C-alpha atoms as a printed R data frame, in Angstrom:
    type eleno elety resid chain resno      x       y        z
1   ATOM     1    CA   MET     A     1 69.215 -15.210 -114.475
2   ATOM     2    CA   THR     A     2 69.292 -12.136 -112.259
3   ATOM     3    CA   GLN     A     3 69.806 -12.978 -108.604
4   ATOM     4    CA   PHE     A     4 68.462 -10.738 -105.879
5   ATOM     5    CA   ASN     A     5 66.935 -10.690 -102.427
6   ATOM     6    CA   ILE     A     6 63.278  -9.687 -102.501
7   ATOM     7    CA   GLU     A     7 63.032  -8.406  -98.955
8   ATOM     8    CA   SER     A     8 65.221  -5.754  -97.375
9   ATOM     9    CA   ASP     A     9 66.268  -6.107  -93.728
10  ATOM    10    CA   GLU     A    10 63.610  -3.558  -92.814
11  ATOM    11    CA   GLN     A    11 60.913  -5.595  -94.554
12  ATOM    12    CA   LYS     A    12 62.041  -8.786  -92.846
13  ATOM    13    CA   SER     A    13 61.631  -7.098  -89.485
14  ATOM    14    CA   GLN     A    14 58.002  -6.341  -90.261
15  ATOM    15    CA   THR     A    15 56.466  -9.569  -89.020
16  ATOM    16    CA   SER     A    16 52.876 -10.177  -90.006
17  ATOM    17    CA   THR     A    17 50.237 -10.916  -87.376
18  ATOM    18    CA   PHE     A    18 47.775 -12.010  -90.027
19  ATOM    19    CA   SER     A    19 47.445 -15.325  -91.860
20  ATOM    20    CA   PHE     A    20 44.662 -16.211  -94.270
21  ATOM    21    CA   LYS     A    21 45.724 -19.859  -94.186
22  ATOM    22    CA   ASP     A    22 45.534 -20.108  -90.404
23  ATOM    23    CA   ILE     A    23 42.188 -18.282  -90.354
24  ATOM    24    CA   ILE     A    24 40.671 -20.588  -92.972
25  ATOM    25    CA   HIS     A    25 41.879 -23.691  -91.141
26  ATOM    26    CA   TRP     A    26 40.561 -22.431  -87.813
27  ATOM    27    CA   LEU     A    27 37.201 -21.483  -89.294
28  ATOM    28    CA   ARG     A    28 36.745 -24.911  -90.856
29  ATOM    29    CA   LEU     A    29 37.165 -26.485  -87.439
30  ATOM    30    CA   THR     A    30 35.010 -23.910  -85.664
31  ATOM    31    CA   LEU     A    31 32.131 -23.954  -88.146
32  ATOM    32    CA   LYS     A    32 32.308 -27.766  -88.455
33  ATOM    33    CA   LEU     A    33 31.448 -27.642  -92.121
34  ATOM    34    CA   GLY     A    34 31.520 -31.415  -92.252
35  ATOM    35    CA   ALA     A    35 32.985 -31.461  -95.731
36  ATOM    36    CA   SER     A    36 34.192 -34.735  -97.189
37  ATOM    37    CA   ASP     A    37 37.831 -35.166  -98.159
38  ATOM    38    CA   LYS     A    38 36.832 -34.628 -101.764
39  ATOM    39    CA   MET     A    39 35.008 -31.397 -100.896
40  ATOM    40    CA   THR     A    40 37.890 -30.163  -98.732
41  ATOM    41    CA   GLY     A    41 40.268 -30.647 -101.629
42  ATOM    42    CA   ALA     A    42 37.926 -28.650 -103.792
43  ATOM    43    CA   ILE     A    43 37.963 -25.823 -101.259
44  ATOM    44    CA   GLU     A    44 41.732 -25.567 -101.354
45  ATOM    45    CA   THR     A    45 41.977 -25.465 -105.140
46  ATOM    46    CA   ASN     A    46 38.590 -23.856 -105.823
47  ATOM    47    CA   GLY     A    47 37.893 -26.747 -108.172
48  ATOM    48    CA   GLU     A    48 40.797 -25.871 -110.443
49  ATOM    49    CA   LYS     A    49 44.275 -27.132 -111.163
50  ATOM    50    CA   PRO     A    50 47.042 -25.356 -109.209
51  ATOM    51    CA   GLU     A    51 47.628 -21.811 -110.454
52  ATOM    52    CA   LYS     A    52 50.316 -21.325 -113.056
53  ATOM    53    CA   ILE     A    53 51.489 -18.643 -115.429
54  ATOM    54    CA   ILE     A    54 49.861 -19.011 -118.850
55  ATOM    55    CA   ILE     A    55 51.789 -17.421 -121.731
56  ATOM    56    CA   LEU     A    56 50.265 -17.062 -125.202
57  ATOM    57    CA   PRO     A    57 52.852 -15.534 -127.585
58  ATOM    58    CA   SER     A    58 51.713 -13.542 -130.595
59  ATOM    59    CA   LYS     A    59 52.820 -14.468 -134.102
60  ATOM    60    CA   ASN     A    60 53.958 -10.862 -134.409
61  ATOM    61    CA   PRO     A    61 57.197 -10.462 -132.411
62  ATOM    62    CA   ASP     A    62 56.584  -6.716 -132.114
63  ATOM    63    CA   ALA     A    63 53.061  -6.984 -130.723
64  ATOM    64    CA   PRO     A    64 52.427  -5.559 -127.247
65  ATOM    65    CA   MET     A    65 52.311  -7.929 -124.293
66  ATOM    66    CA   VAL     A    66 49.336  -7.702 -121.913
67  ATOM    67    CA   VAL     A    67 49.771  -9.216 -118.443
68  ATOM    68    CA   LEU     A    68 46.473 -10.156 -116.756
69  ATOM    69    CA   PHE     A    69 46.351 -10.503 -112.951
70  ATOM    70    CA   GLY     A    70 43.089 -12.134 -111.767
71  ATOM    71    CA   TRP     A    71 40.834 -11.386 -108.809
72  ATOM    72    CA   ALA     A    72 40.569 -13.518 -105.652
73  ATOM    73    CA   GLY     A    73 39.146 -16.926 -106.523
74  ATOM    74    CA   CYS     A    74 39.350 -16.267 -110.259
75  ATOM    75    CA   ARG     A    75 39.550 -19.410 -112.376
76  ATOM    76    CA   ASP     A    76 41.696 -19.357 -115.475
77  ATOM    77    CA   ARG     A    77 38.706 -20.118 -117.682
78  ATOM    78    CA   TYR     A    78 37.171 -16.845 -116.480
79  ATOM    79    CA   LEU     A    79 40.378 -14.904 -117.080
80  ATOM    80    CA   SER     A    80 40.656 -16.431 -120.547
81  ATOM    81    CA   LYS     A    81 37.555 -14.461 -121.601
82  ATOM    82    CA   TYR     A    82 39.536 -11.270 -121.105
83  ATOM    83    CA   SER     A    83 42.559 -12.846 -122.724
84  ATOM    84    CA   GLN     A    84 40.553 -13.447 -125.902
85  ATOM    85    CA   ILE     A    85 40.044  -9.701 -126.353
86  ATOM    86    CA   TYR     A    86 43.767  -9.309 -126.917
87  ATOM    87    CA   GLU     A    87 44.492 -12.653 -128.554
88  ATOM    88    CA   LYS     A    88 42.011 -11.957 -131.352
89  ATOM    89    CA   ASN     A    89 43.879  -8.741 -132.085
90  ATOM    90    CA   GLY     A    90 47.293 -10.379 -132.276
91  ATOM    91    CA   LEU     A    91 48.737  -9.384 -128.899
92  ATOM    92    CA   THR     A    92 50.844 -11.541 -126.619
93  ATOM    93    CA   VAL     A    93 48.944 -12.392 -123.437
94  ATOM    94    CA   VAL     A    94 50.062 -13.577 -120.006
95  ATOM    95    CA   ARG     A    95 47.516 -14.830 -117.451
96  ATOM    96    CA   TYR     A    96 48.077 -15.394 -113.750
97  ATOM    97    CA   THR     A    97 45.993 -15.286 -110.572
98  ATOM    98    CA   ALA     A    98 47.572 -15.146 -107.125
99  ATOM    99    CA   SER     A    99 46.020 -17.919 -105.029
100 ATOM   100    CA   ILE     A   100 44.000 -16.421 -102.177
101 ATOM   101    CA   LYS     A   101 44.632 -19.516 -100.053
102 ATOM   102    CA   LYS     A   102 48.346 -18.661 -100.035
103 ATOM   103    CA   VAL     A   103 47.919 -14.995  -99.118
104 ATOM   104    CA   ARG     A   104 48.874 -14.201  -95.529
105 ATOM   105    CA   SER     A   105 49.904 -10.566  -95.892
106 ATOM   106    CA   PHE     A   106 51.256  -8.224  -98.554
107 ATOM   107    CA   ASP     A   107 54.559 -10.128  -98.322
108 ATOM   108    CA   SER     A   108 52.814 -13.068 -100.009
109 ATOM   109    CA   TYR     A   109 52.303 -10.955 -103.123
110 ATOM   110    CA   ARG     A   110 56.036 -10.246 -103.200
111 ATOM   111    CA   GLU     A   111 56.611 -13.978 -103.593
112 ATOM   112    CA   PHE     A   112 54.062 -14.166 -106.424
113 ATOM   113    CA   ALA     A   113 55.666 -11.138 -108.088
114 ATOM   114    CA   LYS     A   114 59.082 -12.789 -108.029
115 ATOM   115    CA   GLU     A   115 57.623 -15.862 -109.713
116 ATOM   116    CA   VAL     A   116 56.100 -13.764 -112.497
117 ATOM   117    CA   TYR     A   117 59.280 -11.742 -112.877
118 ATOM   118    CA   ASP     A   118 61.397 -14.891 -113.195
119 ATOM   119    CA   LYS     A   119 59.124 -16.248 -115.948
120 ATOM   120    CA   LEU     A   120 58.770 -13.045 -117.972
121 ATOM   121    CA   PHE     A   121 61.614 -10.647 -117.373
122 ATOM   122    CA   ALA     A   122 64.606 -12.301 -115.674
123 ATOM   123    CA   GLY     A   123 66.157 -13.743 -118.853
124 ATOM   124    CA   SER     A   124 69.236 -12.326 -120.484
125 ATOM   125    CA   SER     A   125 67.264 -11.043 -123.488
126 ATOM   126    CA   PRO     A   126 66.225  -7.397 -123.153
127 ATOM   127    CA   ILE     A   127 62.546  -6.597 -123.583
128 ATOM   128    CA   SER     A   128 61.668  -4.052 -126.232
129 ATOM   129    CA   ARG     A   129 57.968  -4.625 -126.920
130 ATOM   130    CA   PRO     A   130 55.286  -2.456 -125.258
131 ATOM   131    CA   VAL     A   131 53.924  -3.975 -122.036
132 ATOM   132    CA   PHE     A   132 50.554  -3.407 -120.382
133 ATOM   133    CA   PHE     A   133 49.244  -4.676 -117.063
134 ATOM   134    CA   HIS     A   134 45.521  -5.420 -116.737
135 ATOM   135    CA   MET     A   135 44.585  -6.230 -113.147
136 ATOM   136    CA   PHE     A   136 41.335  -7.154 -111.455
137 ATOM   137    CA   SER     A   137 40.133  -6.179 -107.987
138 ATOM   138    CA   MET     A   138 42.574  -5.863 -105.098
139 ATOM   139    CA   ASN     A   139 44.015  -9.342 -105.547
140 ATOM   140    CA   GLY     A   140 45.310  -8.387 -108.994
141 ATOM   141    CA   CYS     A   141 46.170  -4.853 -107.916
142 ATOM   142    CA   SER     A   142 48.159  -6.113 -104.905
143 ATOM   143    CA   LEU     A   143 50.189  -8.362 -107.193
144 ATOM   144    CA   PHE     A   144 50.859  -5.449 -109.526
145 ATOM   145    CA   ALA     A   145 51.952  -3.259 -106.590
146 ATOM   146    CA   ALA     A   146 54.386  -5.964 -105.487
147 ATOM   147    CA   MET     A   147 55.642  -6.347 -109.056
148 ATOM   148    CA   TRP     A   148 56.201  -2.609 -109.456
149 ATOM   149    CA   GLU     A   149 58.035  -2.537 -106.135
150 ATOM   150    CA   LEU     A   150 60.200  -5.454 -107.262
151 ATOM   151    CA   LEU     A   151 61.060  -3.738 -110.553
152 ATOM   152    CA   GLY     A   152 62.425  -0.873 -108.481
153 ATOM   153    CA   LYS     A   153 65.000  -3.247 -106.973
154 ATOM   154    CA   VAL     A   154 66.179  -5.608 -109.708
155 ATOM   155    CA   LYS     A   155 68.962  -4.776 -112.135
156 ATOM   156    CA   ASN     A   156 66.854  -4.554 -115.281
157 ATOM   157    CA   GLY     A   157 63.796  -3.120 -113.526
158 ATOM   158    CA   ALA     A   158 64.226   0.461 -114.738
159 ATOM   159    CA   GLU     A   159 64.490  -0.733 -118.342
160 ATOM   160    CA   ILE     A   160 61.356  -2.863 -117.997
161 ATOM   161    CA   LYS     A   161 59.428   0.049 -116.497
162 ATOM   162    CA   LYS     A   162 60.298   2.176 -119.531
163 ATOM   163    CA   HIS     A   163 58.440  -0.316 -121.733
164 ATOM   164    CA   VAL     A   164 55.313  -0.454 -119.582
165 ATOM   165    CA   HIS     A   165 53.036   1.790 -121.620
166 ATOM   166    CA   GLY     A   166 50.028   1.613 -119.343
167 ATOM   167    CA   VAL     A   167 47.906  -0.114 -116.725
168 ATOM   168    CA   ILE     A   168 44.241  -1.092 -116.724
169 ATOM   169    CA   TYR     A   169 42.470  -1.234 -113.366
170 ATOM   170    CA   ASP     A   170 39.276  -3.319 -113.378
171 ATOM   171    CA   SER     A   171 37.271  -2.758 -110.150
172 ATOM   172    CA   SER     A   172 40.309  -1.313 -108.394
173 ATOM   173    CA   PRO     A   173 42.322   0.066 -106.689
174 ATOM   174    CA   ALA     A   174 40.142   0.585 -103.642
175 ATOM   175    CA   ASN     A   175 40.478   1.013  -99.898
176 ATOM   176    CA   VAL     A   176 38.385  -2.048  -99.072
177 ATOM   177    CA   THR     A   177 36.698  -2.160  -95.654
178 ATOM   178    CA   PRO     A   178 37.083  -5.273  -93.454
179 ATOM   179    CA   TRP     A   179 33.449  -6.239  -94.108
180 ATOM   180    CA   LYS     A   180 33.747  -5.958  -97.876
181 ATOM   181    CA   GLY     A   181 37.135  -7.692  -97.907
182 ATOM   182    CA   ALA     A   182 35.688 -10.539  -95.858
183 ATOM   183    CA   LYS     A   183 32.812 -10.830  -98.316
184 ATOM   184    CA   ALA     A   184 35.226 -11.225 -101.234
185 ATOM   185    CA   VAL     A   185 37.336 -13.856  -99.451
186 ATOM   186    CA   ALA     A   186 34.277 -15.758  -98.214
187 ATOM   187    CA   PHE     A   187 32.813 -15.944 -101.706
188 ATOM   188    CA   ALA     A   188 36.138 -17.019 -103.232
189 ATOM   189    CA   THR     A   189 36.731 -19.674 -100.568
190 ATOM   190    CA   LEU     A   190 33.191 -21.016 -100.199
191 ATOM   191    CA   PRO     A   191 31.622 -20.515 -103.638
192 ATOM   192    CA   PRO     A   192 28.021 -21.573 -104.364
193 ATOM   193    CA   ALA     A   193 29.333 -23.797 -107.159
194 ATOM   194    CA   LEU     A   194 30.817 -26.113 -104.527
195 ATOM   195    CA   GLY     A   195 27.558 -26.424 -102.654
196 ATOM   196    CA   TYR     A   196 28.026 -23.837  -99.901
197 ATOM   197    CA   GLY     A   197 24.926 -21.939  -98.850
198 ATOM   198    CA   ASP     A   198 24.409 -18.280  -98.037
199 ATOM   199    CA   LEU     A   199 24.225 -18.889  -94.275
200 ATOM   200    CA   THR     A   200 27.568 -20.702  -94.151
201 ATOM   201    CA   ARG     A   201 29.181 -18.016  -96.258
202 ATOM   202    CA   LEU     A   202 27.670 -15.202  -94.152
203 ATOM   203    CA   THR     A   203 28.896 -16.803  -90.922
204 ATOM   204    CA   TYR     A   204 32.349 -17.106  -92.430
205 ATOM   205    CA   GLN     A   205 32.204 -13.477  -93.544
206 ATOM   206    CA   VAL     A   206 31.190 -12.237  -90.086
207 ATOM   207    CA   VAL     A   207 34.105 -13.982  -88.367
208 ATOM   208    CA   LEU     A   208 36.578 -12.959  -91.053
209 ATOM   209    CA   SER     A   209 35.381  -9.368  -90.866
210 ATOM   210    CA   GLY     A   210 36.087  -9.286  -87.139
211 ATOM   211    CA   LEU     A   211 39.592 -10.645  -87.684
212 ATOM   212    CA   PHE     A   212 40.262  -8.228  -90.546
213 ATOM   213    CA   GLY     A   213 38.985  -5.339  -88.436
214 ATOM   214    CA   PHE     A   214 41.227  -6.364  -85.543
215 ATOM   215    CA   HIS     A   215 44.218  -6.534  -87.875
216 ATOM   216    CA   ARG     A   216 43.428  -3.089  -89.301
217 ATOM   217    CA   SER     A   217 43.139  -1.682  -85.767
218 ATOM   218    CA   LEU     A   218 46.589  -3.029  -84.939
219 ATOM   219    CA   ILE     A   219 48.011  -1.360  -88.047
220 ATOM   220    CA   TRP     A   220 46.288   1.906  -87.072
221 ATOM   221    CA   LEU     A   221 47.931   1.774  -83.637
222 ATOM   222    CA   LYS     A   222 51.262   0.912  -85.233
223 ATOM   223    CA   SER     A   223 50.956   3.967  -87.498
224 ATOM   224    CA   PHE     A   224 51.484   6.255  -84.490
225 ATOM   225    CA   TRP     A   225 55.170   5.275  -84.337
226 ATOM   226    CA   GLU     A   226 55.709   3.831  -87.806
227 ATOM   227    CA   LYS     A   227 55.048   6.401  -90.516
228 ATOM   228    CA   GLU     A   228 54.520   3.897  -93.341
229 ATOM   229    CA   ALA     A   229 52.527   1.281  -91.422
230 ATOM   230    CA   PHE     A   230 49.555   1.368  -93.793
231 ATOM   231    CA   GLU     A   231 51.757   1.420  -96.910
232 ATOM   232    CA   ASN     A   232 53.640  -1.644  -95.666
233 ATOM   233    CA   ASN     A   233 50.486  -3.659  -95.039
234 ATOM   234    CA   PHE     A   234 47.844  -2.558  -97.540
235 ATOM   235    CA   ALA     A   235 48.327  -2.483 -101.301
236 ATOM   236    CA   TYR     A   236 45.985   0.475 -101.817
237 ATOM   237    CA   PHE     A   237 48.114   2.777  -99.685
238 ATOM   238    CA   LYS     A   238 51.339   1.396 -101.134
239 ATOM   239    CA   ILE     A   239 50.342   1.984 -104.739
240 ATOM   240    CA   LEU     A   240 48.884   5.381 -103.798
241 ATOM   241    CA   LYS     A   241 52.349   6.496 -102.661
242 ATOM   242    CA   MET     A   242 54.189   5.266 -105.750
243 ATOM   243    CA   GLU     A   243 55.488   8.175 -107.806
244 ATOM   244    CA   ASP     A   244 56.603   6.399 -110.968
245 ATOM   245    CA   LEU     A   245 53.500   4.447 -111.977
246 ATOM   246    CA   PRO     A   246 52.929   4.225 -115.744
247 ATOM   247    CA   LYS     A   247 51.753   7.471 -117.281
248 ATOM   248    CA   ASN     A   248 48.713   5.961 -119.029
249 ATOM   249    CA   GLN     A   249 46.029   4.578 -116.726
250 ATOM   250    CA   LEU     A   250 42.577   3.203 -117.597
251 ATOM   251    CA   PHE     A   251 39.969   2.698 -114.863
252 ATOM   252    CA   LEU     A   252 36.956   0.411 -115.405
253 ATOM   253    CA   TYR     A   253 34.573   0.385 -112.452
254 ATOM   254    CA   SER     A   254 30.947   0.744 -111.396
255 ATOM   255    CA   LEU     A   255 28.679   2.530 -108.964
256 ATOM   256    CA   ALA     A   256 27.047  -0.840 -108.239
257 ATOM   257    CA   ASP     A   257 30.267  -2.532 -107.076
258 ATOM   258    CA   ASP     A   258 29.694  -3.748 -103.505
259 ATOM   259    CA   ILE     A   259 33.330  -4.788 -102.897
260 ATOM   260    CA   CYS     A   260 35.529  -2.045 -104.381
261 ATOM   261    CA   THR     A   261 33.276   0.986 -104.166
262 ATOM   262    CA   PRO     A   262 33.899   3.989 -106.457
263 ATOM   263    CA   GLY     A   263 34.802   6.507 -103.751
264 ATOM   264    CA   SER     A   264 38.395   5.428 -103.091
265 ATOM   265    CA   ILE     A   265 38.898   4.492 -106.760
266 ATOM   266    CA   GLU     A   266 38.083   8.078 -107.741
267 ATOM   267    CA   GLU     A   267 40.284   9.426 -104.941
268 ATOM   268    CA   PHE     A   268 43.123   7.396 -106.430
269 ATOM   269    CA   GLN     A   269 42.371   8.823 -109.872
270 ATOM   270    CA   ALA     A   270 42.526  12.369 -108.481
271 ATOM   271    CA   VAL     A   271 45.966  11.707 -106.973
272 ATOM   272    CA   GLN     A   272 47.218  10.287 -110.269
273 ATOM   273    CA   LYS     A   273 46.003  13.363 -112.156
274 ATOM   274    CA   MET     A   274 47.855  15.581 -109.675
275 ATOM   275    CA   LYS     A   275 50.986  13.564 -110.449
276 ATOM   276    CA   GLY     A   276 50.606  14.283 -114.170
277 ATOM   277    CA   LYS     A   277 49.296  10.881 -115.223
278 ATOM   278    CA   LYS     A   278 46.932  10.501 -118.176
279 ATOM   279    CA   VAL     A   279 43.745   9.076 -116.651
280 ATOM   280    CA   VAL     A   280 40.904   7.558 -118.665
281 ATOM   281    CA   ALA     A   281 37.911   6.423 -116.614
282 ATOM   282    CA   GLN     A   282 34.750   4.524 -117.451
283 ATOM   283    CA   CYS     A   283 32.235   4.240 -114.628
284 ATOM   284    CA   TRP     A   284 29.111   2.185 -115.296
285 ATOM   285    CA   HIS     A   285 25.978   2.380 -113.181
286 ATOM   286    CA   ASP     A   286 24.823  -1.209 -112.837
287 ATOM   287    CA   SER     A   287 27.605  -3.746 -113.509
288 ATOM   288    CA   LEU     A   288 28.755  -5.798 -110.536
289 ATOM   289    CA   HIS     A   289 32.245  -6.374 -109.157
290 ATOM   290    CA   VAL     A   290 34.608  -7.635 -111.928
291 ATOM   291    CA   GLU     A   291 31.577  -8.272 -114.161
292 ATOM   292    CA   HIS     A   292 31.817  -5.229 -116.410
293 ATOM   293    CA   LEU     A   293 32.818  -7.324 -119.423
294 ATOM   294    CA   ARG     A   294 29.738  -9.501 -118.976
295 ATOM   295    CA   SER     A   295 27.449  -6.462 -118.854
296 ATOM   296    CA   TYR     A   296 29.142  -4.299 -121.496
297 ATOM   297    CA   GLN     A   297 31.141  -6.665 -123.680
298 ATOM   298    CA   ASP     A   298 31.521  -4.493 -126.774
299 ATOM   299    CA   GLU     A   299 32.229  -1.263 -124.918
300 ATOM   300    CA   TYR     A   300 34.624  -2.947 -122.506
301 ATOM   301    CA   SER     A   301 36.547  -4.651 -125.300
302 ATOM   302    CA   LYS     A   302 36.828  -1.450 -127.320
303 ATOM   303    CA   LEU     A   303 38.138   0.502 -124.330
304 ATOM   304    CA   CYS     A   304 40.846  -2.104 -123.726
305 ATOM   305    CA   LEU     A   305 41.868  -2.383 -127.374
306 ATOM   306    CA   ASP     A   306 41.980   1.379 -127.894
307 ATOM   307    CA   PHE     A   307 44.100   1.725 -124.762
308 ATOM   308    CA   THR     A   308 46.610  -0.939 -125.848
309 ATOM   309    CA   ASP     A   309 46.802   0.274 -129.447
310 ATOM   310    CA   VAL     A   310 50.323   1.637 -129.863
311 ATOM   311    CA   PRO     A   311 52.441   2.234 -133.014
312 ATOM   312    CA   LEU     A   312 54.777  -0.677 -133.677
313 ATOM   313    CA   ASN     A   313 58.275  -0.651 -135.113
314 ATOM   314    CA   ASN     A   314 58.130  -3.532 -137.575
315 ATOM   315    CA   ASN     A   315 61.898  -3.436 -138.064
316 ATOM   316    CA   ARG     A   316 62.433  -4.195 -134.414
317 ATOM   317    CA   ARG     A   317 62.454  -7.751 -133.102
318 ATOM   318    CA   ASP     A   318 61.735  -8.503 -129.469
319 ATOM   319    CA   SER     A   319 63.987 -11.402 -128.584
320 ATOM   320    CA   THR     A   320 61.756 -12.289 -125.629
321 ATOM   321    CA   THR     A   321 59.390 -13.989 -128.077
322 ATOM   322    CA   GLU     A   322 61.752 -16.959 -128.219
323 ATOM   323    CA   ASP     A   323 61.954 -16.918 -124.410
324 ATOM   324    CA   LEU     A   324 58.162 -17.129 -124.150
325 ATOM   325    CA   LEU     A   325 57.959 -19.947 -126.675
326 ATOM   326    CA   SER     A   326 60.689 -21.814 -124.812
327 ATOM   327    CA   HIS     A   327 58.754 -21.376 -121.582
328 ATOM   328    CA   ASN     A   328 55.645 -22.901 -123.148
329 ATOM   329    CA   LYS     A   329 57.636 -25.876 -124.411
330 ATOM   330    CA   ARG     A   330 59.078 -26.446 -120.914
331 ATOM   331    CA   GLU     A   331 55.598 -26.230 -119.360
332 ATOM   332    CA   ALA     A   332 54.272 -28.758 -121.885
333 ATOM   333    CA   ALA     A   333 57.141 -31.131 -121.210
334 ATOM   334    CA   GLN     A   334 56.523 -30.979 -117.455
335 ATOM   335    CA   ALA     A   335 52.751 -31.508 -117.772
């Protein structure tokens, strides 16, 4: 397995002043939610088993592989609905959602990216099948940005990048304001399904928004002497600066999105077009944040399948199929 150090010395020197985990713990005490031990456990896992990488190999060893990165608070059963689009058409699918409760800064996504890399790409077998990334909101987009950064450092990264035929952005990438970011985290952490009311969630959002705004102000001040302060702390600015993103890019978003609004998404598209990327965009008028599939199932599915439809070389065998099957067997044995 390839060995490497994720963080450079420069990155290690960039200490984070921001911790989601500490904020959540402090807010629980401050708001005195009065949750039982059972409820508190549900908060930390969002009612789900701990996150893990789900790999569903295709029977066709040459079929493209689609890697799905979920939004903040996404449960695997929700992500599986998107997975079915590709599974039914014989593609290999990988599902993973970075846990919002473990996110303290962009550095946290680097740790998630390493985990995904180790499972999918770090083996000795070279990858030869087409690869697509399908990410949701800024949680998924941040993980993809960290993954793309990581592939620029590891030994086989350049070869892997050659086989990434495209990326699908669902409700992203966007320059999310502190208020909107706080709304997303509050909903993911205190969902209605666990019995939390609107007032509790709004209070949580107000306090989080103030903390997020303070953090952003610190980064703004830091930008006066550190040129890449925003790129080092916010995924939107990091991915905006990347020059070698995949050529084919599909954007699925909405005018009605109250978290990742269309303005910065379309600004990102404009930059990608200037860089010579092939941009395909579908903007709906009424679908909510990461709910475009629910509102436009047939159209959404067709857009994704058309985008991932690439000619296959049936004489070629991707040896990573055996690696994926072996991974599933190991996961089953450990369960």
